[in-house]
N, C-alpha and C positions, 0 to 999 in steps of 0.2 A: 463630516456630517455630525450635527449636534446629537447628543445622546437621546434626548426626548424624541426627536424625529426618527431615530433609528428604532427605538422601542415601538413607536406607532406603526412603522412599516413592518416590523416583525409580527405584530399582532394581526395585521391585515393581509399579509401575503398568504396565498393558499399553498399548501404543501404540494410538491411536484409528484406526479404519478409516474412511477418508474416502469413504464411500458417500453417495449423495444423501440417503438416509434418516437416516444419522448426522448429516449437516449440518443437516437440518431439526430434528432433536432438539436439536442444540446451539443453533440459532437461537431455540428456545423456552425455553432455560435461564433461570431467574429468580434463581438464587442463585449466589454465588461458589463455585467449586470449591476444594479444597485447593490451595495454591500449587504443590505438586509436580506437579499435573496440567498446569498451564500451562508450568512449567519443563521438564517431560518433552517437550512438543511442541517447545519452543525448542531444547533440547539435541539432540533427534533430528534436526532439520532442519539444524542448524549445519554438520556436516561436508559436507553436500550443497552448501550455500551457499558454503562456503570453496572447495570444489573447482571450482565453476562460475565463480567470480570476480566482479569488480565490473562487467564488461562481458559480458553474456550474448548468445548468438546462438540464437534460437528456430528450430526446424525450419521451413525456408522453403517446403517443398512443401505445407504445409497452411495454411488460414486461421487467423486469431487473433481471439479474442473479447477485447476490451480494455475494462476497467472503470476509471472515474475514482475519485476519493477516496471511499471507502466510509464513513469516519468512524463506525465502530462499528455500522453498519447490517447486521446479520447477515442479515436478510431480503432485503436488496438482493442479496447474493451468491447466496443460494439461488434467488431469483427469476431472476436472470440465467442461472444454470446450468440452470434449468428451461426456458429459451426454446428455440424450435426454430430450427435453422440448417440450411437446405436440407432441411427436412422432418423433421429428426431432433433429439432432445433434446441440447442442448449438452453436458451432463455425460456422456452416453453416448459422444459423439464424443471428448471428452477422454480417457475411459478407454481408448478404442481407438487413441489416438494420431492421430486424424483431425482434431483441433482443438487449437490452443494456447489458453491463457487467460493474460492478462497483466493484473495489477492495478497501477495507477500510483501506489501509495503512499498515505499518510495513511489507514491503516485504523484508527489510534488516534484517540480523542477525538471525542465526539459533537457538539461545536461548538454552533452556534446552535439546533439542534434541541432541546437541553436547556440553554439558557442559564440558566434559573432554577435548575436543578439544580446547575450550576457555582457560581452565587452562593451557594447554600445550603452547598455543600461548602466554599467559602472561609470562610464564617462559622463553620462547625463547626471548621475548622482554627484560626481565630483564637481561638475560645473554648476550644480544647483538649478538645473532646468527640468522641465517636464519630460517624461520619458515614454514615448510611444512603445519603445522596446520592452520596458517593464510591464506596461499595460498588456501588451500582446502575450507576454509570459504568463501573467495572471489569468488572462482569458482561458488559457489552456490548463494551467495548474489548478486554479480554483474551480474551473468548469468540470474537470475530471473528479475532483473531490466532491463536488455537489452531486454528481452522478452516482458516485460510490455510496455517499451517505443516503441518497434516495433509495438505492437498491437495498441497503441494510435496513432502512425504515420499513420498506415494503415487504421484505422477505427476511425477517430477523432470525429465523431459525435455520436458514439455509444459505444466506449470503454473509461472508465474513471478510474483513480487512484487518490484517495485523499491522502494527506500526513499524515503519522503517525509520532510518536516521534522518530522512528528509521531511518527515511529518513533525516539524519542529520550528514553527514560525517565530517563536520567541525563544531562541536557542540558548541553552546553557553551554553548548559546545558548537559554536558557529561553524557552518559548513563552507569550505573554500576549495575550489577545484580549478576554475577558469579565470577567476578574478582575484585581485589583491584585497579588495574590500570583503569579498565573500558573498556567495549567492544568497545564503540565508540572511545575512545582514542587509543586503540590498532589498530583499523582499520586506523585511521588518521595517526598514527605514521608509519605504514607499507606503506601507500600510499605515504607519504612525502619522505620516504627513497628510495622507488623503482621507483616511477613515478613522483614525484616532485610536487611543489606547483601549477603549471599550471593545472595539472589534478585535484587536490583537489578543486581549486577555480571554475573551470568550471563545475565539477560534482555537487558541492554544489550549484552553481548558478541555475542548473536545479531543484534540490530538492526544492529550496526555491520558485519556481514559480508553484509548484504543487498546485492544488486547495485544499481548506480546508473543503469545504462543497458541497454536491451534493443534488439537488432536483429532485425527480422522480415523476412518475404519482401517486404513492400510498405511498410514504415515503420521509423522509429527511435522509441523511446519512453522517456520518463523522467518523473519527477514534474512537473518544470517545464522549460520550454525553457531552455537554458543561457545564462547571462549571464556573459560572459567566455570566452576561448578555453580549451578543455580538450582535452588529448591523450588518446589511447587508454590510454597508460601510467598517467596520473593517474587515469582512471576505473577501470582494472583494479585498481589498488592502493587504490582508495577513499580517495584523499587528501582532506584537509579542504577544499581549494579546489574539488575536483570535487563534494563533497557540497553546498557552498554554492551552486555554480553550477547544479546540477541539482535542487536541492530548495527553494531560497529565493528565486529570482529573481521579479521582477514585470514580465513582458513587456507588461502593459497600460500601462506608463509608459515604454516604450522610445522613444527618439528615433532619429535617423539613425545616430548613432555606435554605439549598441547593436545596431541591426539589421545594420550592416556587420560587426560582430564575429560576430553569429549566422550571417551568410552564410559566414564563414570556417569555422565549425563545420559548416555544411551541406556545404561542399566536402570536409571531412575525413571526414564520415560518409555521404557519397553521398546527401544529402537533396535532394529536388526537389519541385515541386508534385505529381508523380505518385508520390512516395515521401516523404511528409511526416514531420515531427517531431511525434509525438502526445504530448500532455501533459494533466495535470489542474491542480491547485493553485489557480489563480486562478479566481474564480467567473465563470460565463457567465450573463448576464441576458437573458431574452426570446428565447432561441434554443437549439437543441440543441448548437451548437458555435460556437467562434470561429475564424475563418480569418484568418491574419496573414502578413505578409511574402510576398505573392503566392501564398498557399496552402501555403507551406512549414511553417507551424505550424497544426495542428488541435488545438484545446483543448476538452476536455469536462469540465465540472464545473458542472452547472446549479444555479441557486438553488432551483428547484423541480423535482420529478420525477426519474426515473431514466433514464439513457441507457447505451448500450453501443455499441461499434464492432465490426463484423465486417470486419476487414482481410483483403483477399484474399491468396492465396498468391503466391509469386514468379512473375513473368511477366505479372501483371495489374496495371494501374494502380490506385492508391487514389483513389476518387472519393468525397469526403466526403458529398455529398448522398445517396449510396446506402449508404455504409458506416456512418454514424451513425444509430442507431435508438432510438426511445423504448422503454422497457420498461414493460409494463402488468401 
């Protein structure tokens, strides 16, 4: 699409209203929207993200619903917001400022749920032909991101999304898991071919101002537990070392040295077993969550099923066995 036409569409498209009914409608969307619809959501939310910074503090006097890696599962988000918290629908509490919602990153890329689709998209790319498989992937991935951006725009003080390693459409570190070309490279190539460099740069510009770390009343949260010492100034400025530490680490392989470094971060950010570091990123097998480093890390990202955390407000300890819940 020509740049001039894209700008015209951006100025004329109305902003989405992030009601629960609107979210349900978006979750059922089966076709790609015009690129300007996605870019409108990204550009509308960007000033809010810039103003709030790389290290965000959530209202501490209310509980927080925390979600792990959604990976293009729009229904996951809708179902979670439809759950009851203390007898009331979570979305209604969010609207009233009586509940925070925090998504722990990796909203993009459907991963192993659509492994065969990724392989077909790769073959389409290598053969130089149009790819219904990649279009189907983007319907889900960009659709979920549009929903999250609309929620952040509508409820900026209570809805938060921290950046994951998959929120990187123009990657400095390309992501490869199921394909030789790499899933992030396949997305980038499709976007450049069909929507152009303007879309890629503007979308990536919004991804890179997403916060990296969130502080709540009874937790600290990021996509991954930090590997390496990170200062508040590095996180606030979203420096590359903070992005790597908080989005790419593999705590399942830590030894004593890495755990000692993590404990230094715990002291810096007031993390304890009663106020843990909550993360997603690495898969959890056979349980709702992984507890590590004496309960200072609580990790949620199940191989099967959906989970959420209801983290208590300030003044109440975080108890993982009560806070982590299955979603049905």
